[in-house]
C-alpha positions as CSV (number, residue, x, y, z in Angstrom):
1,M,38.6,65.7,-124.0
2,K,37.1,64.6,-120.6
3,K,39.7,66.8,-118.8
4,L,38.7,69.8,-121.0
5,M,35.0,69.3,-120.2
6,M,35.7,68.8,-116.6
7,T,37.8,72.0,-116.4
8,A,35.1,73.9,-118.2
9,A,32.5,72.7,-115.8
10,V,34.6,73.6,-112.8
11,V,35.2,77.1,-114.2
12,A,31.5,77.6,-114.9
13,M,30.6,76.5,-111.3
14,F,33.2,79.0,-110.0
15,F,31.8,81.9,-111.9
16,A,28.2,80.9,-111.0
17,T,29.1,80.8,-107.3
18,A,31.0,84.1,-107.5
19,N,28.0,85.8,-109.1
20,T,25.6,84.4,-106.5
21,N,27.9,85.7,-103.7
22,A,28.1,89.1,-105.3
23,Q,24.4,89.4,-105.5
24,T,24.0,88.2,-101.9
25,E,26.4,90.8,-100.7
26,K,24.6,93.6,-102.5
27,V,21.3,92.6,-100.9
28,Q,23.0,92.4,-97.4
29,K,24.6,95.8,-97.8
30,A,21.5,97.6,-98.9
31,P,20.6,100.3,-96.3
32,E,17.8,99.4,-94.0
33,K,14.7,101.6,-94.1
34,V,14.2,103.3,-90.8
35,H,10.7,104.3,-89.7
36,E,11.1,107.3,-87.5
37,T,7.4,108.0,-87.1
38,V,6.8,105.0,-84.7
39,Q,9.6,103.9,-82.5
40,D,9.2,101.7,-79.4
41,G,5.6,102.8,-79.2
42,F,6.5,106.4,-79.6
43,Q,5.3,108.6,-82.5
44,E,7.4,111.6,-83.5
45,I,5.9,115.1,-82.9
46,E,7.0,118.6,-83.3
47,A,9.0,120.0,-80.4
48,N,6.7,123.0,-80.2
49,K,3.8,120.7,-79.4
50,L,5.4,119.7,-76.0
51,P,3.4,120.6,-72.9
52,D,4.7,123.8,-71.1
53,A,5.6,121.7,-68.1
54,V,8.0,119.6,-70.2
55,K,9.5,122.7,-71.8
56,K,10.1,124.3,-68.4
57,A,11.7,121.1,-67.1
58,I,14.1,121.0,-70.1
59,V,15.1,124.7,-69.5
60,K,15.5,124.1,-65.8
61,D,17.4,120.8,-65.8
62,F,19.2,120.8,-69.2
63,R,20.2,124.5,-69.5
64,G,21.3,125.3,-73.1
65,A,20.0,122.1,-74.6
66,D,17.7,122.1,-77.6
67,V,15.1,119.4,-78.5
68,E,16.4,117.7,-81.6
69,K,13.5,115.2,-81.7
70,A,10.4,114.7,-79.6
71,Y,8.1,111.6,-79.4
72,I,4.9,110.8,-77.6
73,N,3.3,107.4,-76.7
74,K,-0.3,106.4,-75.8
75,K,0.4,107.0,-72.1
76,R,1.3,110.7,-72.9
77,E,5.0,110.0,-72.0
78,F,7.5,111.9,-74.0
79,K,10.8,110.7,-75.4
80,L,13.1,113.6,-76.0
81,V,16.4,113.8,-77.8
82,L,18.3,116.7,-76.4
83,K,21.5,118.3,-77.6
84,A,23.6,121.0,-76.1
85,E,26.3,122.8,-78.0
86,G,29.6,120.8,-77.9
87,A,27.9,117.8,-76.3
88,E,26.5,114.5,-77.5
89,A,22.8,114.0,-77.9
90,K,21.0,112.6,-74.9
91,T,17.7,110.8,-74.7
92,V,15.5,111.5,-71.7
93,Y,11.9,110.6,-70.9
94,A,9.2,112.8,-69.2
95,N,5.6,112.6,-68.4
96,A,3.1,115.4,-69.3
97,D,3.7,117.0,-65.9
98,G,7.4,117.6,-66.7
99,E,8.7,115.0,-64.4
100,W,11.6,112.8,-65.5
101,I,10.7,109.1,-65.7
102,K,12.3,105.9,-66.7
103,P,11.3,104.5,-70.1
104,T,8.5,102.1,-70.1
105,A,8.2,99.1,-72.4
């Protein structure tokens, strides 16, 4: 009788552990929410709101590229995701005068 009770206890512990692991996996595999409005101090804006100087710099230096996404920070620096047909998207940074800059922290 002791062996039967011991076996039942082991089986119950096995199923309890398996159920806990399955629940943990579901929580870990849940997709993370991505906040696109604020990213690294940048807030997304519409591409048509870019200053003319930035638009001209894109046409001049990235011929054929379209602005997929545009962001602005408090320093009026722009983070631009550019994509040309048949090429991978590229992220570049510019100031309000249309000069290419390195990203700031």
